[in-house]
Every structure is written in structure tokens, then in C-alpha cells.
C-alpha positions in Angstrom: 169.5 114.3 6.2 170.0 111.3 7.8 172.7 108.5 6.4 171.8 105.0 7.7 172.7 101.2 6.3 169.7 99.0 6.2 170.3 95.2 4.8 173.5 96.4 3.1 172.0 99.1 1.4 172.8 102.7 1.5 169.7 105.0 2.7 169.2 108.5 2.8 166.0 110.2 4.4 165.2 113.1 6.1 165.2 113.1 9.9 162.5 112.2 11.6 161.7 109.6 9.7 161.1 105.7 10.7 163.3 102.8 10.2 160.3 101.3 7.9 159.9 104.6 6.4 163.7 104.3 5.5 163.6 100.9 4.4 160.6 101.4 2.0 162.2 103.9 0.1 164.8 101.4 -1.1 162.4 98.6 -1.7 162.7 96.9 1.1 159.5 95.5 2.7 159.3 94.9 6.5 156.1 93.2 7.6 153.4 95.3 9.7 150.2 94.8 11.0 149.3 97.9 13.8 151.1 100.3 11.4 149.0 102.4 9.0 150.4 105.0 6.9 148.1 107.8 7.6 147.8 107.7 11.1 150.3 108.0 14.2 152.4 104.7 14.8 152.0 102.6 17.9 154.1 99.7 17.6 151.7 97.4 19.5 151.7 94.3 17.3 155.8 94.2 17.4 155.4 92.3 14.3 157.8 94.9 12.3 160.8 94.0 14.7 163.9 95.0 13.3 168.0 94.5 14.5 170.1 97.5 15.0 173.7 97.0 15.4 175.0 97.5 18.8 171.8 97.3 20.4 170.7 94.0 22.4 166.9 94.3 22.3 165.2 94.0 18.8 163.4 97.7 17.7 160.4 98.4 16.3 160.5 99.9 12.7 157.5 101.3 12.5 158.1 104.0 15.1 161.8 103.9 15.7 163.6 107.2 14.4 166.3 106.8 12.2 169.7 108.0 13.5 172.8 108.6 11.8 175.2 106.1 11.0 173.5 103.1 12.2 173.0 99.7 10.8 169.8 97.7 10.5 169.0 94.2 9.8 165.3 93.3 8.8 165.5 89.7 7.9 167.3 87.2 10.0 166.7 83.6 11.7 166.4 85.3 14.7 163.7 87.9 13.7 161.7 85.6 11.9 161.5 83.1 14.9 160.4 86.4 16.9 158.2 87.2 14.0 156.3 83.8 14.5 155.9 83.7 18.4 154.5 87.2 18.1 152.3 85.8 15.7 151.5 82.4 17.7 151.0 84.7 21.0 148.5 86.9 19.2 146.5 83.8 18.2 146.2 82.8 21.8 143.1 85.2 22.1 142.0 85.1 18.7 139.0 82.7 18.0 140.0 80.6 15.3 136.0 81.5 13.3 137.7 82.4 9.5 134.8 80.5 8.1 132.3 82.6 9.4 134.3 86.0 9.9 133.5 88.7 7.3 136.9 89.4 7.4 137.7 86.5 5.5 139.8 86.7 2.4 140.9 90.4 3.1 142.3 90.2 7.0 145.5 91.4 8.0 145.8 88.9 10.7 145.7 86.1 7.9 147.8 87.8 5.2 150.6 88.4 8.5 150.2 84.4 9.5 150.6 83.3 6.0 153.3 85.3 5.4 155.1 84.7 8.4 154.4 80.9 7.8 152.8 80.6 10.9 151.3 77.5 10.8 150.8 75.8 14.5 150.2 77.1 18.2 152.2 75.6 21.0 150.2 77.8 23.3 146.3 77.8 24.8 144.5 79.9 27.4 141.3 79.6 28.8 139.1 82.0 26.6 136.3 84.5 28.1 133.9 85.5 25.6 133.2 88.9 25.3 129.8 90.4 24.4 129.2 91.4 21.1 128.0 95.0 20.2 124.8 94.2 17.7 123.2 97.1 18.8 125.3 99.8 16.7 123.7 101.0 13.8 126.0 100.1 10.4 128.8 98.6 12.4 129.0 95.6 14.5 131.9 95.2 17.2 133.3 91.9 18.1 136.0 92.2 20.9 137.2 88.7 20.9 138.7 89.0 17.1 140.5 92.1 18.1 144.2 92.2 18.5 144.3 96.0 20.1 146.1 97.5 17.2 144.5 100.4 17.8 143.9 101.6 13.8 140.3 102.3 14.4 141.3 104.4 17.3 143.8 106.0 15.5 141.7 107.1 12.6 139.1 107.6 14.8 140.7 110.4 16.6 143.4 111.6 13.8 141.6 111.3 10.6 138.0 111.6 11.4 138.3 113.7 14.8 135.0 112.2 16.3 136.5 110.6 19.4 133.8 108.2 19.4 136.3 105.0 20.5 138.8 104.2 22.5 140.4 102.0 24.6 138.8 100.9 27.5 139.7 98.4 31.0 143.0 97.4 31.4 145.2 94.1 30.9 143.5 91.3 29.5 140.5 92.9 29.7 141.1 95.8 27.3 138.2 96.4 24.8 138.1 98.9 21.8 134.3 100.4 22.6 132.7 103.8 22.9 134.0 106.0 25.2 130.3 106.1 27.4 129.1 102.9 26.3 127.2 104.3 23.7 128.1 105.3 20.0 126.7 108.8 20.5 129.0 110.6 18.9 129.9 108.4 16.1 129.6 109.6 12.6 129.3 106.0 11.2 131.8 106.8 8.6 133.4 103.2 8.4 136.8 104.7 8.7 137.5 102.5 11.5 136.0 99.1 10.2 138.2 100.0 7.0 141.4 100.2 9.1 140.7 97.1 10.9 143.1 94.2 10.2 140.4 91.6 11.4 137.0 91.1 11.6 136.5 92.8 15.0 134.7 95.6 13.2 132.4 95.2 10.7 130.3 96.5 7.9 126.8 95.2 9.4 124.9 95.7 6.1 127.6 93.5 4.5 127.6 90.5 6.7 127.6 87.2 5.5 126.8 88.7 1.8 129.5 86.6 0.5 133.5 86.6 0.3 135.2 89.6 -1.3 136.3 87.4 -4.6 133.1 86.8 -5.2 132.1 90.3 -6.2 133.1 92.2 -9.1 134.9 95.4 -8.0 134.8 98.4 -10.3 136.7 101.6 -9.2 134.7 105.2 -9.6 133.9 108.2 -7.7 131.5 109.0 -5.2 128.2 110.6 -6.5 127.1 112.6 -3.3 129.5 115.8 -1.8 131.8 117.8 -4.5 135.3 116.3 -2.4 134.6 113.8 -5.5 136.5 110.3 -3.5 137.7 107.8 -5.1 135.4 104.4 -4.7 135.2 100.7 -5.1 131.6 99.1 -6.1 131.5 95.9 -5.1 128.4 94.5 -7.1 127.0 91.2 -7.6 124.1 89.8 -9.3 123.2 93.0 -10.7 123.4 94.7 -7.4 125.7 97.0 -5.4 126.9 95.3 -2.2 129.3 97.7 -0.4 131.5 100.8 -1.2 135.4 100.9 -0.2 137.9 102.8 -0.9 141.9 101.8 -1.1 144.6 104.2 1.3 146.5 104.9 -2.2 143.5 106.8 -3.5 143.2 110.8 -3.7 141.4 110.7 -0.4 143.5 108.1 1.2 140.8 105.7 1.7 138.6 107.7 4.1 135.2 108.1 3.3 131.8 109.6 5.0 128.5 107.7 6.2 127.3 108.7 2.6 130.3 107.6 0.5 130.4 104.4 2.3 126.9 103.2 3.3 125.0 105.8 0.9 124.6 102.9 -1.9 121.9 101.5 -0.2 119.4 104.1 -2.0 120.4 102.4 -5.3 118.2 99.5 -4.0 115.3 101.6 -3.0 112.0 100.3 -3.7 111.1 103.8 -4.8 113.0 103.4 -8.1 111.7 104.6 -11.3 111.7 101.3 -13.5 109.4 102.2 -16.7 108.6 105.6 -18.4 104.9 106.5 -17.4 102.5 108.8 -19.2 99.8 111.0 -17.9 96.4 109.7 -19.3 92.9 110.8 -17.7 94.5 111.9 -14.9 96.9 109.9 -13.6 99.7 108.2 -14.5 100.0 104.7 -16.7 103.0 102.7 -18.0 104.4 103.1 -21.0 107.2 101.8 -23.2 110.1 103.8 -24.1 108.7 104.6 -27.8 105.3 106.0 -27.1 106.8 108.1 -23.7 109.3 109.8 -26.4 106.4 110.3 -28.7 104.5 111.9 -26.3 107.1 114.5 -25.1 108.6 115.3 -28.1 104.9 115.7 -30.0 103.6 118.3 -27.0 107.0 120.0 -27.2 106.8 120.2 -30.5 103.6 121.7 -30.5 104.6 124.5 -27.4 107.4 125.4 -30.1 105.3 125.8 -32.9 102.4 127.9 -30.8 104.6 129.7 -28.3 108.1 129.9 -29.8 111.0 128.2 -27.6 111.3 130.6 -24.9 108.0 128.5 -23.6 110.5 125.8 -23.0 112.8 126.0 -19.6 115.2 123.3 -18.8 116.2 122.4 -15.3 119.9 120.5 -15.0 121.1 118.2 -12.1 124.3 118.4 -10.3 123.7 114.5 -9.7 124.3 114.0 -13.7 127.5 113.6 -15.3 129.2 116.7 -17.1 128.7 114.8 -20.2 125.2 114.8 -19.7 124.7 118.2 -18.4 126.6 119.0 -21.5 124.1 117.1 -23.7 121.3 118.5 -21.7 122.4 122.4 -22.3 123.0 121.3 -26.2 119.5 119.7 -26.4 117.8 122.9 -24.7 119.8 125.4 -27.0 119.8 123.5 -30.2 117.1 121.1 -30.6 114.6 123.5 -28.8 116.2 126.6 -29.2 116.2 128.4 -26.0 118.5 129.6 -23.1 116.0 128.8 -20.2 118.4 126.4 -18.8 119.4 126.7 -15.0 119.9 124.4 -11.8 120.0 124.4 -8.0 123.6 125.8 -8.5 121.2 129.3 -8.9 120.7 129.0 -4.9 124.0 129.9 -4.0 127.2 128.2 -5.7 126.7 129.9 -9.3 126.3 133.3 -7.9 128.9 132.9 -5.7 131.2 131.5 -8.7 130.3 134.5 -11.1 131.7 136.7 -8.2 135.0 134.6 -8.1 135.2 134.4 -12.0 135.0 138.3 -12.5 136.9 139.0 -9.3 140.1 136.9 -9.7 140.0 134.6 -13.0 138.6 131.4 -11.2 135.6 129.1 -12.1 136.1 127.2 -8.7 138.5 126.6 -6.2 142.0 128.5 -6.7 144.2 124.7 -6.1 143.1 121.0 -5.3 142.3 120.3 -1.9 145.1 118.3 -0.9 147.0 121.5 -0.6 144.9 122.5 2.4 147.0 119.6 4.4 150.2 121.5 4.3 148.4 125.4 4.9 150.0 127.1 7.7 146.9 128.6 8.8 143.2 127.8 7.6 139.8 129.9 7.8 136.8 128.2 7.4 133.7 130.4 7.6 130.2 129.9 6.8 129.6 126.1 6.1 129.9 123.0 8.3 131.8 121.0 6.5 131.4 118.1 8.2 127.4 118.4 6.7 128.6 119.7 3.1 132.2 118.2 2.6 133.5 115.8 4.9 136.6 115.1 2.9 137.9 118.5 3.2 136.9 118.6 6.7 139.3 115.8 6.9 141.7 117.3 5.5 141.6 120.8 7.8 142.2 118.1 10.5 144.8 117.0 9.4 146.5 120.2 9.0 145.7 121.1 12.3 146.2 118.2 14.3 149.0 116.5 11.9 150.8 119.6 10.4 150.1 122.2 13.2 148.1 124.6 11.2 146.8 127.6 12.8 142.8 126.9 12.6 140.1 129.8 12.6 136.5 128.8 12.9 133.3 131.2 11.9 129.9 129.9 12.2 126.9 130.8 13.3 126.8 127.6 15.1 129.3 125.4 16.7 130.1 123.0 14.1 132.4 119.9 15.0 135.5 121.6 14.0 135.5 123.7 16.9 137.1 121.4 18.7 140.2 121.7 16.7 140.1 125.7 16.6 142.5 128.0 17.9 139.5 130.8 17.3 135.8 130.1 17.2 133.7 133.0 16.0 130.2 132.1 16.5 129.0 135.0 14.3 125.7 136.7 14.3 123.2 135.3 11.6 123.7 137.4 8.4 126.4 139.6 9.8 129.4 137.7 7.7 130.5 141.1 6.1 130.9 143.0 9.0 133.0 139.7 10.2 135.2 139.3 7.3 135.6 143.3 7.2 136.7 143.0 10.8 139.5 140.7 10.0 140.5 142.3 7.2 140.8 145.5 9.3 142.6 143.9 12.3 145.0 142.0 9.7 146.1 145.3 8.5 146.2 147.1 11.8 148.5 144.4 13.2 150.6 145.0 10.0 150.1 141.1 8.9 149.0 141.8 5.3 151.3 139.6 2.7 152.8 142.7 1.5 155.3 140.8 -1.1 151.6 138.9 -2.5 149.9 142.4 -2.6 152.7 144.4 -4.2 153.5 142.0 -6.9 149.8 141.1 -7.7 147.1 143.6 -6.8 146.4 147.1 -7.0 144.1 149.7 -5.0 145.2 148.8 -1.7 145.3 152.1 0.0 141.7 152.3 -1.3 140.7 149.0 0.7 143.2 150.5 3.8 140.7 153.2 3.8 137.4 152.1 3.4 138.2 150.2 6.5 139.7 152.8 8.3 135.9 154.5 8.0 135.1 151.7 10.3 136.1 150.7 13.6 137.1 147.3 14.8 134.6 147.9 17.9 131.9 148.3 15.4 132.6 145.6 13.5 133.0 143.4 16.2 129.5 144.2 17.5 127.9 144.1 13.8 129.0 140.7 14.1 128.0 139.8 17.5 132.0 138.8 18.3 134.4 140.5 20.4 137.0 142.7 19.2 139.8 140.8 20.9 138.5 137.6 19.7 138.8 139.2 15.7 142.3 140.3 16.6 143.3 137.1 17.7 141.8 135.6 14.8 143.5 137.8 12.5 146.8 137.0 14.0 146.3 133.4 13.8 145.6 133.8 9.8 148.1 137.1 9.2 151.2 136.9 8.3 151.7 133.4 7.5 153.1 131.6 4.5 150.3 130.0 3.4 147.1 130.2 4.3 143.5 127.7 3.3 139.9 129.4 3.1 137.4 127.4 3.2 133.2 128.7 2.7 130.1 127.3 1.9 126.3 127.2 1.7 125.8 129.6 4.9 127.7 132.0 3.0 126.5 131.5 -0.5 123.1 131.3 0.3 123.1 134.2 2.7 121.6 137.6 2.4 123.5 139.6 0.2 125.8 136.7 -0.7 127.4 138.3 -3.8 129.1 141.3 -1.6 130.0 139.1 1.1 132.1 136.8 -1.5 133.8 139.8 -3.2 134.7 140.6 0.4 135.9 137.2 1.1 137.9 137.1 -2.0 139.4 140.4 -0.9 140.5 138.9 2.5 142.1 135.7 0.1 144.3 138.3 -1.3 145.0 140.5 1.5 146.6 137.3 2.9 147.8 136.0 -0.3 146.7 132.5 -0.3 146.1 132.3 -4.0 148.5 130.7 -6.5 151.1 129.0 -3.8 152.0 125.8 -3.0 149.6 125.1 -0.1 146.5 126.7 1.1 144.4 128.3 -1.2 140.7 129.5 -1.8 138.2 127.0 -1.9 134.4 126.8 -1.9 132.8 123.7 -1.4 129.0 122.3 -2.4 127.1 120.0 -0.6 126.3 118.1 -4.6 129.0 116.0 -6.3 128.9 117.9 -9.9 127.4 121.6 -9.3 131.3 122.4 -10.8 130.6 119.8 -13.6 127.2 121.6 -14.7 128.4 124.8 -14.6 131.5 124.1 -16.6 129.8 122.4 -19.3 126.8 125.4 -19.9 124.0 124.3 -17.7 123.2 127.8 -17.0 121.1 130.9 -18.9 124.1 132.7 -19.0 127.1 131.4 -20.2 127.9 128.5 -22.8 130.4 125.4 -22.0 134.0 126.9 -20.6 132.0 129.9 -19.5 131.5 131.8 -22.9 128.8 134.1 -23.3 125.2 133.1 -24.4 124.5 135.2 -27.2 121.2 136.1 -25.2 120.8 135.3 -21.8 118.1 133.2 -20.8 115.9 132.8 -17.6 117.4 131.9 -14.5 115.7 129.4 -11.9 113.5 131.8 -9.8 112.6 133.8 -13.5 111.6 130.4 -15.1 109.4 129.7 -11.8 108.1 133.5 -12.6 107.6 132.7 -15.6 105.5 129.3 -15.3 103.1 131.5 -13.2 102.6 134.1 -15.4 101.9 131.8 -18.2 104.9 132.4 -20.6 106.5 129.1 -19.8 104.4 126.4 -20.8 107.3 123.5 -20.9 109.8 122.4 -18.1 112.0 119.6 -18.7 113.1 118.4 -15.4 116.7 116.3 -15.1 117.4 114.7 -12.2 115.8 117.7 -9.3 113.2 116.9 -7.2 111.8 120.9 -7.6 109.6 119.9 -4.8 112.3 119.5 -2.3 113.6 122.8 -3.0 113.5 126.1 -1.3 109.8 127.9 -1.3 108.9 124.3 -2.3 104.9 125.7 -2.0 105.5 128.1 -4.4 107.3 125.9 -7.1 104.4 123.1 -6.7 101.9 125.6 -7.4 103.5 126.7 -10.3 104.4 123.2 -11.8 100.6 122.5 -11.6 99.9 125.0 -14.1 102.2 123.6 -17.0 100.9 122.2 -20.4 103.8 119.7 -20.2 106.3 118.8 -17.2 108.9 116.2 -18.1 110.5 114.7 -15.2 114.0 112.5 -15.7 115.0 111.0 -12.6 116.1 107.7 -10.8 113.7 108.0 -7.9 110.0 108.5 -7.3 109.5 112.2 -6.0 106.7 114.8 -5.7 108.1 116.3 -8.7 107.8 113.0 -10.8 104.3 112.1 -9.6 103.1 115.7 -11.1 104.5 114.8 -14.5 103.2 114.3 -17.8 105.7 112.0 -18.7 108.2 110.6 -16.8 111.5 108.7 -17.8 113.6 106.2 -15.7 117.3 107.6 -15.4 120.4 105.4 -14.2 122.4 106.3 -11.0 126.0 106.9 -10.9 126.8 103.6 -9.9 125.1 102.5 -13.3 126.9 105.0 -15.9 129.9 106.0 -17.5 131.0 109.6 -17.6 132.9 111.7 -15.3 132.2 114.8 -12.5 134.3 117.5 -11.7 134.9 118.5 -8.2 135.1 122.4 -6.9 138.6 122.2 -6.9 138.6 121.3 -11.0 139.5 117.7 -10.8 137.9 115.7 -13.6 137.1 112.2 -12.9 136.0 109.2 -14.4 133.1 107.2 -13.4 133.2 103.5 -13.6 130.0 101.4 -14.6 129.2 99.0 -11.8 125.9 97.7 -12.6 123.2 98.4 -15.3 120.2 100.2 -14.1 117.1 98.9 -12.9 114.3 97.5 -14.6 114.1 99.7 -18.2 115.6 102.4 -16.5 118.0 103.5 -19.2 121.7 106.1 -18.6 120.7 109.8 -18.6 123.0 110.5 -22.1 120.8 107.7 -24.1 117.5 109.6 -23.1 118.6 112.8 -24.2 120.2 111.9 -27.2 117.3 110.1 -28.3 114.5 112.7 -27.6 117.4 115.1 -29.3 117.4 113.5 -32.6 113.6 112.9 -32.3 113.4 117.0 -32.3 116.0 117.8 -34.7 116.0 114.4 -37.1 119.4 114.0 -37.0 120.9 110.9 -36.4 124.1 111.5 -34.0 125.5 109.3 -31.4 125.9 110.9 -28.2 127.9 108.4 -26.1 129.8 109.6 -23.2 133.5 109.7 -24.7 132.0 111.3 -28.4 130.7 113.8 -26.0 134.0 115.0 -23.7 135.5 114.8 -27.0 132.9 117.6 -28.4 133.5 119.8 -24.8 136.8 119.3 -25.3 136.7 121.2 -28.8 134.0 123.8 -27.9 135.3 124.8 -24.3 138.3 126.3 -23.8 138.3 125.5 -20.5 138.2 121.6 -21.2 140.7 121.5 -24.3 143.4 119.3 -23.9 144.7 116.3 -22.1 141.3 114.9 -21.0 141.1 111.2 -20.2 139.1 108.5 -22.1 136.3 106.9 -20.4 137.4 104.0 -19.0 139.8 103.2 -15.8 140.3 105.3 -12.8 142.0 108.7 -14.0 142.3 112.1 -13.2 142.4 115.2 -15.5 143.6 118.7 -13.4 141.9 121.5 -15.0 144.8 123.5 -14.8 143.1 126.4 -16.9 140.8 127.4 -13.6 144.0 128.0 -11.8 144.7 130.8 -13.9 144.6 134.2 -11.7 143.3 137.2 -13.4 146.1 140.0 -14.5 145.7 143.2 -12.7 143.9 142.2 -9.6 142.0 144.9 -7.4 140.0 144.8 -4.0 136.5 145.1 -4.2 136.9 147.9 -1.0 133.5 146.6 0.4 131.7 149.5 1.8 130.7 150.4 5.6 128.1 147.6 6.8 125.0 147.9 8.7 124.6 145.9 11.8 122.1 142.8 10.6 118.2 143.6 11.5 117.9 140.6 14.0 114.2 139.0 14.2 113.7 137.4 17.8 113.7 133.7 15.7 115.6 132.9 12.6 115.6 129.5 11.0 118.6 128.5 9.3 118.1 125.6 7.0 121.2 123.4 5.5 122.5 119.7 5.3 123.6 117.5 7.9 126.2 114.8 8.0 123.9 111.8 8.1 122.4 112.6 4.6 122.9 113.9 1.4 120.7 116.0 -0.6 117.4 114.0 -0.7 118.7 110.8 -2.3 120.3 109.0 1.4 116.6 109.3 2.9 116.0 106.5 0.3 118.9 104.6 1.5 118.0 102.5 4.5 121.9 102.8 5.7 121.4 105.9 6.5 117.9 106.0 7.8 118.9 103.7 10.3 121.4 106.0 12.0 118.9 109.4 11.2 115.2 108.5 10.4 113.5 111.9 10.5 114.2 115.7 10.6 113.9 117.9 13.5 113.8 121.7 14.8 117.0 122.4 16.5 116.2 124.9 19.3 118.7 126.9 21.6 118.6 125.6 25.2 118.0 129.1 26.6 115.1 129.4 24.4 113.4 126.2 24.6 113.6 126.9 28.4 111.7 130.6 27.5 109.1 128.6 25.6 108.8 126.0 27.5 109.7 123.5 25.2 111.4 120.0 26.2 113.6 118.0 24.0 111.1 115.8 21.8 108.4 117.8 22.2 106.5 119.0 19.0 106.3 122.5 17.3 105.2 124.4 14.8 107.4 126.9 13.3 106.2 129.7 10.5 107.4 131.8 8.1 105.9 134.0 5.4 106.0 131.0 3.2 104.4 128.3 5.3 104.2 126.3 8.2 106.0 123.2 9.6 106.0 121.1 12.7 108.5 118.7 13.8 109.9 117.4 17.2 112.3 119.3 19.3 116.2 119.0 19.4 117.4 120.9 22.1 120.7 122.1 22.0 123.7 124.4 23.2 125.4 124.5 19.7 123.1 127.3 18.5 123.4 130.9 19.9 120.0 132.9 21.4 117.5 133.2 18.4 118.7 130.7 15.7 116.9 127.7 15.2 118.2 124.9 12.9 116.6 122.3 10.8 118.0 119.7 8.3 117.0 120.3 4.6 117.2 116.3 3.5 113.4 114.9 4.7 110.3 115.7 2.8 108.2 114.7 5.6 109.2 117.9 7.2 110.0 119.7 4.5 112.0 122.8 6.0 112.7 124.3 2.7 108.9 125.1 2.4 109.5 127.9 5.0 112.8 129.8 2.9 111.8 132.6 0.3 113.9 132.4 -2.6 117.6 131.3 -2.3 118.5 132.5 1.2 118.7 129.4 3.9 118.2 131.6 6.7 114.6 133.1 7.2 112.5 135.0 10.1 110.0 132.8 11.8 107.6 132.2 14.8 107.9 129.2 17.7 105.0 128.0 19.1 104.0 124.2 20.9 101.9 122.3 18.6 
């Protein structure tokens, strides 16, 4: 620790702290402009100048480390004069266009001028106007307003890890621009815009929309991926105009393109605004009473003639905990069936079952901020940039700021490879061999966490015996990686005080996923990554409330809080099979476009056989167009309730605007239909539903916040490990059989689900789907970038434009799952996201 005096106050701080940080600990505020807490200091603006006794020149407080015994003065006539001169000189080259600048009212430069009483300008210069970059999507860059604070560059490099922008040129010609003059590497997350203290970088969709004080600001939670970033909706006249996030939030103000710009789907022309009922072979508008009567009457008829199990329901990760809880209550109590499932069946639900049975975990073993401080990080079977960008930011922070060792294992060369100490590009479907290889190399090197294993885990010798029966060279060959690479990766993650392991869709949705997740749980136990102050085991999901819907009991196997159901209902694929066989005659689809699901040609054929299809959604889609009754619902910005992240944070939404047209909140729709079927008069408001959930669910019992304001409840019960943990001792693995070509279907970072394909903001960056092909395969097939190819699997055929890439491996293709026109999901069979295909020129 270091002792010093600041403005006469005794201060004690850790060695390495800056004068600015030390001053803050005793409530002394030093003015800043270029300083941003979440990135490394630059010392560019000099506004934070302070005096240190015995030092003739002033020092910048933001990047000057403290020394024992120094005396610092932060306020004096000399300092005030210096700071004013700094601001006056900064304004020489800054256009005084505040009346037309979008940063007006929230400009750091304005605030600094007011704070330092800079009311005159003694200097002048011949200004040279520089070209404004109007050509970028979503972001506009005006170098004339730039004060070269470098906040945007630091955020881009240190937090986002994108390296899209940098300082270019020298001297008075210096500007912030893309490294090659084009935004090829930009993710358009807008974090640079949020960091900019002036109007040099602005949010294009928000340009000239109005001054910040003219909008209502509502604190809420992002409704896209499972990280649950805290956001603020800025709305006026019933429309959301922009989304921001404060640096004081759990996510430190960092958002991805979806979180910051994806909101524009709310204003899509495809929004469902009135109830619809099928009459004479077409859908016609109806009032709520008629639509409710048709749905309730037909459901009662089917239950009376065919039984309650002739009805099934599909829940949604897009709706709130309270609404999913009410939906499963509706299916079980009002209908009388356990036939309820969701798209969680495609991967997350099965993975969670393994973690729950093996470790006692319902989600992650810790909150994701513990990734930041981990000594080593393994990211396997997930492109975090596409599935959970907020988690990727934390992995980058761990590697960049805290020098964590990073191992990335993926079939593709994902973005995180640039930060990785070890990149294991494994063969498709070979995750089990890879995980076993890592465990064997860790044990061979004596790098297992012996204290953790001896205190908490049984049968280590059984695991060791199974791994001893396999050679590391065979495991490496089966995974398609080098034996030396496996040993190197094992050395990076083994023997560390804390380890974070993250995994996602590529592993959860692979063939034999349950066995692979069990092996990964073994690896987590082997390195002792669970139950410590840093690190943990972190499953991720691309949808915002997958965890919450499972917690609430929207599944065929369990009730809320994972209490066993009296009788298991049908899961998603069993429901489809039941429709095909004629045993399920009615299907209620909540917030899900089944026509965009895997194997959707089969699904659509099944839906056509139903006697009753009820769809409750916010956007017109292929499933809603097949429905006998359509209920228009509200989006996350238009409702209250809560979401639960995969790391078990229950967070409250704020209602920013009303639903469009005659649309209603999902809980309101479900509540009325429940009462019509049961003749009950129950109220089903979110706050009451949350209280009911708490009363019924051991997982939710305790202090859960009321539905107002911003609040987080950490579900501590979800972190309680089972007693008497054991290794699964996975069996030997055979090399995966490789097709000549395999297609991997998954998310990309520019979109989330299909919602953002209705967002003009996202479409301005990524408008259409594509088929990514390895450069060597493209050469062999005579295919060039932009050509059209036909890809065929046993489930169907699609055609799309080619994107030639070096990030894949021979024989592996990739296609994004979001685009309805490409419909890459139609080629998949069942839940797996990888399928053997043939490729030919179109």
C-alpha cells in the first residue's frame, strides 16, 4: 500500500493506483475529458493536471502513479488557469456548431467548458475542414469535431477487440479513421460512439431525432442474447428512438450491435397489430373477443373429443419469466397436459440436464463478471461474438487487462483467436476426443487441482484409468489437432488458481452432445474451476431468456424450480411426431417462428395437419400465416416483467412504450384465455405471477425484487454444487466419420435470432444470408466469391451466394441461421447444427 496526501487529506491506496484514482477514494473530484475508467489512460487532454510538491511542472492525474509520501494539490489558481488555457486551445480547431451537433446536451466538451468557466476565446486559427465519413452504416464520423482523446480507439482495441479504428496521419492532420480507410473489421457495436465526448462519432439512426432531454428514458434489460446487458430505452411519441447503456451498469456500458441498434425491429412494418382468425381459407382481422372465443372454443372442443394430451404448447425464450410461468400453468392447469417445450430443446435444455444431474447446476456456476479475474480461460464450441458478445468482452478483458491465458477451441477461426495463447481448430464433431485429450494431458503433466479433487470429487482413479487406456496421439488425431498443441493448451489451463470454461451452441447442438457436456464437466472438476472467487463453468445461449423459461417450468420434464412433473410430456420433436401421427391436434405457439427452426420443411408439413394452430407473436412470419388464430403481442420494450441470464441473474424490465396497435402484453393475453377455459377470475399481472413463482419454486424462493426500477436478484441457490461429486469417466472415443462436405449452421454477430432481420439498422450492415466455403474447397470446385451455389442435405436444398473464407477448414461450410430467404436451417435434421451436404454450382 502507498500513503500520500491529496489536498491535505491522508490517502492510502494500492501500489500502481493513479493520482486520479487515489483522489476519488476520498471524494476529491479532478476534472477529466480524455479519461475513461474502463480503458487504459491516455493523458491526451491535460485537463486533469495537478501539482505535486517538489515537481516544477504539473502532472496528469489520470496516468501518473502514486508514490509514497507525495503531496498533491488538485485545486489552485494556477491549475484553474492551466485548465482553462487547455480548453481554449482545444476549441481553436473545434467548430462551434453545437446547435446542430447531435452531442449537444450530452457533450463532454460542453460540460468541461461550463465546469471550467471557459466563456471566451483568445486564440484563432485558419480552419481546414476535413471530409465527414457519411459512408459507414450506423455510425457517422466528423473528424472536425474530434479532440483526439482516443477514447474510441481504446474502447475498440481494449474492450471490443475489433481493431477497426486508429489514429491516422500525424500532427494537425491526425484523425481517427479505419485502419485501411474502410470499416471492414467493424462490428458496429457503437461502443466508440458511446465513448466519444463530442459529436465526432454519432449514432446515424438517431441523427437529428431530438435533444436528449426531450426523450423519456427507461431503464431495462436487453432482449437479445443471454448476457442480460442493462440498457436504457430513449422514447418519444410511443416509439423507441435509441438505446444506450451507462458505464455504471453490470456490463460497464458495453453493448453489441443488437443491443444498441437492434431496437428498430420494434418499428417494423411487419408488426402484428390486430388479432386474426382464419375464415374461408384466409386470415381476417377480428376483435379480441372474437379471437379469444374462437381459440377457447376450439381448444375446449379438442380436449372434449380427443383429450388434453391432444394439445401441445411451444414456449419462448423471448418472453418474460412471468409469462413463461403463466404459459406452463395454462398448459398444465387450464389444458391439462405436460406437452410443453421450446427451442431450448435444440441444445441448452439437454446440456442443462447434464449439468444439473452431474453437478447440481441449473446454469453457470458463477456470475460472468468472475470471468474477468480468471487466471486461465477455455472457450470451446462457441463463437462468443455471435452467441453472447458481452461474455466475449469479458474474456478479452481477462486476457488483455489481467493477462489470463486463453485457449480457444472451435471448428472455425473465430474472432477470439487473435487473443488466444492456443487456438485448437478441431475437426467437426470431435469435441469429445478434444476434451479427453485435454484432460489426459493435464493429468500427465500433474496439473490437475489436487486439493479440489481430494476435497470434493470421488473416483479420480477411474477417470485416470479410462484416459490411460487412450493415447494422446490417438486423441489428437481424432480431434484433428497436434499432440503438441494439446499439451500446450493443457499447460495453459492446468495448474491455475482459477479457470473459466465457456461453451455454447456448437458443442450443445453437436451429435452426442450430452456425453460431451458430461466430459466438459469432468474437465471443470479436474481443473477446479467451480466454487472459487474467480472463474467458473459458463454455458451460453444466443437467446435472452432460455434460462428463465426452463427455471419457470416451461418444459415437458419438470415444473417451476425443476420440480419433477407427475408425468413427462412430449418434447419438441415428439410433439412434431405427434402432429404427424394425428395424436396432437392443437398447438399453441408463443413467441416462436417454427418455420425458422431446424428441419423446418418437416415442421411446416406437420403444422398444416393441425386442427388448431394458435400463434401469439409480435411479428408476422411464416408460422403466423399458417395459424387459425393469431394474437398480436408486445415486445420487451413494451412490457414489464423479468428475464434470467444463463449466469442466474434475474433482472427487471422497464416498460418504455405501449404495444403497437391493438397488441397486448403476453401475460394479459394468456391470463384472459386461462380464465375463459377455467371460468376463473384470476389476475395475472407480472408482480403477482412472480410472487406465485416464488411461492411454488424452491429456486426462486427468497428476496426477489418487485417489478419496478432496475434491480438484480442473484439466484444463489443455482450455484450450490452437489455433494459427492463424481467424474463420468467417459469411454474411449472413435474418430468422427467425416463427410466430404459438412454444413455448420449458426448465428453471426450482426444479428440475433430472426428478430433483427426486421431491424433496418442491422440490415444496413448485414442484409442477406450467405454460404461460407473454405478457400481451398472453393478453388477445387471452381467457385468464386459472390457466385451462387446449391447445397443439398437429406432434408432439402438451398441456394445462396458464396463467401470464400480462410477461417474454415477443408470440407466445412458455414451458413448463418437468421435469414428466412436463405433458410439454412431447413437443411438440418433434428437438433444438430451440423449436417453432411453436397455442393455444386447453381
